[in-house]
Backbone as CSV, one residue per row, in Angstrom:
resi,resn,N_x,N_y,N_z,CA_x,CA_y,CA_z,C_x,C_y,C_z
1,MET,101.094,-172.494,-93.673,101.223,-173.111,-95.069,99.882,-173.030,-95.698
2,GLN,99.803,-172.245,-96.874,98.652,-171.953,-97.400,98.390,-173.002,-98.552
3,GLN,97.120,-173.340,-98.602,96.743,-174.410,-99.450,96.563,-173.789,-101.014
4,ALA,96.863,-174.391,-101.820,96.745,-174.026,-103.200,95.215,-173.933,-103.634
5,LEU,94.848,-173.031,-104.564,93.603,-172.911,-104.884,93.030,-174.101,-105.718
6,MET,91.968,-174.477,-105.324,91.271,-175.498,-106.335,90.973,-174.755,-107.474
7,GLN,91.147,-175.391,-108.735,90.890,-174.813,-110.023,89.800,-175.767,-110.656
8,VAL,88.819,-175.225,-111.499,87.737,-175.920,-112.159,87.629,-175.106,-113.319
9,GLY,87.408,-175.615,-114.395,86.978,-175.206,-115.610,85.653,-174.511,-115.755
10,VAL,85.399,-173.527,-116.528,84.256,-172.603,-116.544,83.169,-173.869,-116.829
11,ARG,83.397,-174.509,-117.908,82.235,-175.377,-118.173,81.713,-176.431,-117.006
12,ASP,82.768,-176.792,-116.194,82.338,-177.529,-115.161,81.817,-176.799,-113.999
13,VAL,82.048,-175.410,-114.042,81.452,-174.622,-112.803,79.902,-174.195,-113.678
14,LYS,79.641,-174.277,-114.743,78.431,-174.015,-115.248,77.305,-175.256,-114.905
15,ASN,78.209,-176.436,-115.068,77.298,-177.521,-114.861,77.095,-177.768,-113.249
16,ARG,78.000,-177.481,-112.526,78.135,-177.948,-111.062,77.922,-176.650,-110.200
17,PHE,77.473,-175.526,-110.412,77.620,-174.184,-109.837,77.332,-174.266,-108.405
18,SER,75.967,-174.798,-108.198,75.264,-174.852,-106.783,76.217,-175.789,-105.737
19,ALA,76.796,-176.838,-106.247,77.445,-177.891,-105.357,78.855,-177.074,-105.245
20,LEU,79.607,-176.475,-106.122,80.772,-175.913,-105.887,80.608,-174.553,-105.087
21,ALA,79.527,-174.008,-105.246,79.247,-172.867,-104.304,79.216,-173.098,-102.682
22,ASP,78.525,-174.377,-102.751,78.150,-174.873,-101.537,79.626,-175.334,-100.911
23,GLN,80.476,-175.779,-101.504,81.850,-176.377,-101.374,82.760,-175.233,-100.777
24,VAL,82.623,-174.143,-101.655,83.421,-172.875,-101.296,82.939,-172.399,-99.898
25,ASN,81.666,-172.345,-99.511,81.261,-171.652,-98.321,81.414,-172.716,-97.177
26,GLN,81.382,-173.850,-97.342,81.537,-174.948,-96.302,83.076,-174.935,-96.158
27,THR,83.971,-174.909,-96.993,85.401,-175.120,-96.650,86.022,-173.604,-96.363
28,GLY,85.533,-172.647,-96.839,86.007,-171.454,-96.696,87.209,-171.008,-97.786
29,GLN,87.503,-172.175,-98.468,88.706,-171.997,-99.579,87.976,-171.734,-100.837
30,ALA,88.631,-170.436,-101.389,88.272,-170.201,-102.848,88.494,-171.004,-103.910
31,LEU,87.647,-170.686,-105.027,87.724,-171.513,-106.008,88.159,-170.710,-107.316
32,MET,89.337,-171.159,-108.092,89.670,-170.494,-109.220,89.111,-171.096,-110.568
33,VAL,88.395,-170.283,-111.080,87.683,-170.785,-112.273,88.692,-170.435,-113.502
34,THR,89.009,-171.440,-114.513,89.682,-171.237,-115.534,89.198,-171.264,-116.803
35,LYS,89.451,-170.594,-117.906,88.937,-170.476,-119.150,90.266,-170.725,-119.991
36,ASN,90.252,-171.741,-120.807,91.300,-172.084,-121.826,92.565,-172.283,-120.899
37,ASN,92.602,-172.926,-119.779,93.561,-173.399,-119.054,94.193,-172.120,-118.330
38,ARG,93.446,-170.964,-118.278,94.051,-169.695,-117.742,93.196,-169.129,-116.533
39,PRO,93.635,-168.476,-115.573,92.782,-168.191,-114.458,91.824,-167.138,-115.038
40,TRP,90.679,-167.169,-114.777,89.373,-166.356,-115.268,88.830,-165.403,-114.103
41,VAL,88.181,-166.170,-113.243,87.557,-165.562,-112.037,87.706,-166.145,-110.898
42,LEU,87.576,-165.744,-109.694,87.797,-166.384,-108.517,86.426,-166.348,-107.752
43,ILE,86.000,-167.551,-107.202,84.672,-167.559,-106.371,85.318,-167.760,-105.045
44,GLN,84.683,-167.067,-104.079,85.143,-167.030,-102.686,83.906,-166.807,-101.938
45,PRO,84.122,-167.104,-100.405,82.683,-166.692,-99.663,82.619,-165.318,-99.625
46,ALA,81.298,-165.070,-99.638,81.051,-163.337,-99.524,81.355,-163.009,-98.108
47,ASP,81.157,-163.991,-96.980,81.278,-163.578,-95.644,82.748,-163.685,-95.200
48,GLU,83.515,-162.639,-95.054,84.939,-162.572,-94.799,85.124,-163.185,-93.468
49,GLU,84.324,-163.081,-92.460,84.448,-163.641,-91.249,84.214,-165.185,-91.214
50,LEU,83.428,-165.627,-91.954,83.182,-167.157,-92.243,84.539,-167.596,-92.751
51,ARG,85.200,-166.896,-93.718,86.441,-167.481,-94.220,87.672,-167.452,-93.261
52,ARG,87.545,-166.309,-92.369,88.491,-166.194,-91.367,88.181,-167.572,-90.261
53,ARG,87.006,-167.976,-90.041,86.699,-168.938,-88.936,87.246,-170.142,-89.459
54,HIS,86.925,-170.621,-90.807,87.569,-171.685,-91.423,88.995,-171.724,-91.373
55,GLU,89.725,-170.683,-91.796,91.208,-170.704,-91.600,91.678,-170.879,-90.264
56,ARG,91.000,-170.210,-89.101,91.529,-170.502,-87.961,91.307,-171.840,-87.301
57,ARG,89.878,-172.679,-87.854,89.853,-173.944,-87.574,90.797,-174.813,-88.115
58,GLU,91.128,-174.743,-89.351,92.148,-175.425,-90.109,93.534,-175.541,-89.309
59,LYS,94.013,-174.203,-88.991,95.261,-174.053,-88.070,95.118,-174.865,-86.944
60,LEU,94.013,-174.887,-86.263,93.675,-175.500,-84.999,93.745,-177.148,-85.103
61,ARG,93.161,-177.520,-86.327,93.295,-178.817,-86.842,94.910,-179.289,-86.924
62,GLN,95.587,-178.582,-87.651,97.036,-178.753,-87.869,97.602,-178.865,-86.420
63,LEU,97.609,-177.866,-85.587,98.145,-177.727,-84.411,97.928,-179.276,-83.550
64,THR,96.600,-179.593,-83.615,96.016,-180.754,-82.924,96.658,-181.897,-83.382
65,ALA,96.945,-182.124,-84.824,97.512,-183.066,-85.469,99.059,-183.484,-85.221
66,SER,99.546,-182.049,-85.055,100.992,-182.106,-84.741,101.217,-182.548,-83.144
67,ILE,100.198,-182.247,-82.198,100.355,-182.602,-80.850,100.224,-183.986,-80.709
68,ASP,99.204,-184.545,-81.569,98.906,-186.120,-81.730,100.163,-186.851,-82.181
69,ASN,100.768,-186.210,-83.090,101.969,-187.046,-83.745,103.106,-186.978,-82.654
70,GLU,103.155,-186.398,-81.619,104.152,-186.246,-80.642,104.477,-187.602,-80.038
71,THR,105.836,-188.045,-80.358,106.067,-189.728,-80.024,106.805,-189.627,-78.706
72,ASN,107.517,-188.746,-78.402,108.534,-188.850,-77.216,107.873,-188.315,-76.004
73,GLY,106.533,-188.321,-75.913,105.871,-187.757,-74.504,105.838,-186.364,-74.676
74,PRO,105.089,-185.821,-73.858,104.849,-184.360,-73.723,106.089,-183.534,-73.446
75,ALA,106.251,-182.338,-74.004,107.309,-181.545,-74.022,107.012,-180.340,-72.946
76,TRP,105.889,-180.597,-72.168,105.286,-179.507,-71.255,104.928,-180.184,-69.852
77,ASP,104.894,-179.369,-69.044,104.401,-179.653,-67.406,103.353,-180.602,-67.469
78,PRO,103.503,-181.918,-66.896,102.508,-182.866,-66.948,101.240,-182.351,-65.862
79,ASN,101.686,-181.479,-65.040,100.624,-180.807,-64.154,99.585,-180.024,-64.696
80,VAL,99.939,-179.510,-66.119,98.912,-178.638,-66.631,98.151,-179.357,-67.546
81,SER,96.656,-179.091,-67.440,95.728,-179.972,-68.230,95.925,-179.613,-69.650
82,ASP,95.595,-180.744,-70.549,95.444,-180.503,-72.021,94.578,-179.417,-72.509
83,ARG,93.518,-179.103,-71.797,92.632,-178.031,-72.000,93.387,-176.785,-71.754
84,ASP,94.164,-176.643,-70.614,94.579,-175.320,-70.655,95.860,-175.312,-71.403
85,LEU,96.555,-176.257,-71.676,97.613,-176.017,-72.639,97.203,-175.649,-74.061
86,LEU,96.197,-176.223,-74.666,95.634,-175.943,-75.887,95.055,-174.536,-75.843
87,GLY,94.332,-174.272,-74.618,93.838,-172.842,-74.571,94.901,-171.724,-74.793
88,GLU,95.832,-172.096,-74.056,97.064,-171.041,-74.083,97.680,-170.921,-75.524
89,GLU,97.803,-172.248,-76.205,98.255,-172.199,-77.524,97.391,-171.500,-78.560
90,ARG,96.061,-171.804,-78.368,95.206,-171.113,-79.248,95.123,-169.656,-78.881
91,MET,95.166,-169.142,-77.936,95.269,-167.440,-77.629,96.618,-166.930,-78.205
92,ARG,97.706,-167.838,-77.938,99.153,-167.165,-78.619,99.111,-167.181,-80.234
93,ARG,98.363,-168.250,-80.662,98.553,-168.388,-82.251,97.386,-167.360,-82.902
94,PHE,96.056,-167.467,-82.167,94.995,-166.695,-82.956,94.553,-165.633,-82.094
95,GLY,94.947,-165.212,-81.067,94.539,-164.168,-80.329,93.085,-164.264,-79.660
């Protein structure tokens, strides 16, 4: 599931550029700048590897949340540790 791009008007970017740029680099999420309510430019992290790490981290958070929400008990072998199970799932999903 891909998140929608955050959109900010060009005037807001002019006034808050440093904070917005920090946010883009911390989250790895691109920022759509609009002018007259139309897409104008896209601000995204320059480091592609950083963006990929943020994306993998978010997928892992979603996976962890889905495991935490499991209410019927584990659907796996109870003799396998959580660490091993999560490691296997991480390798399967993210390589």
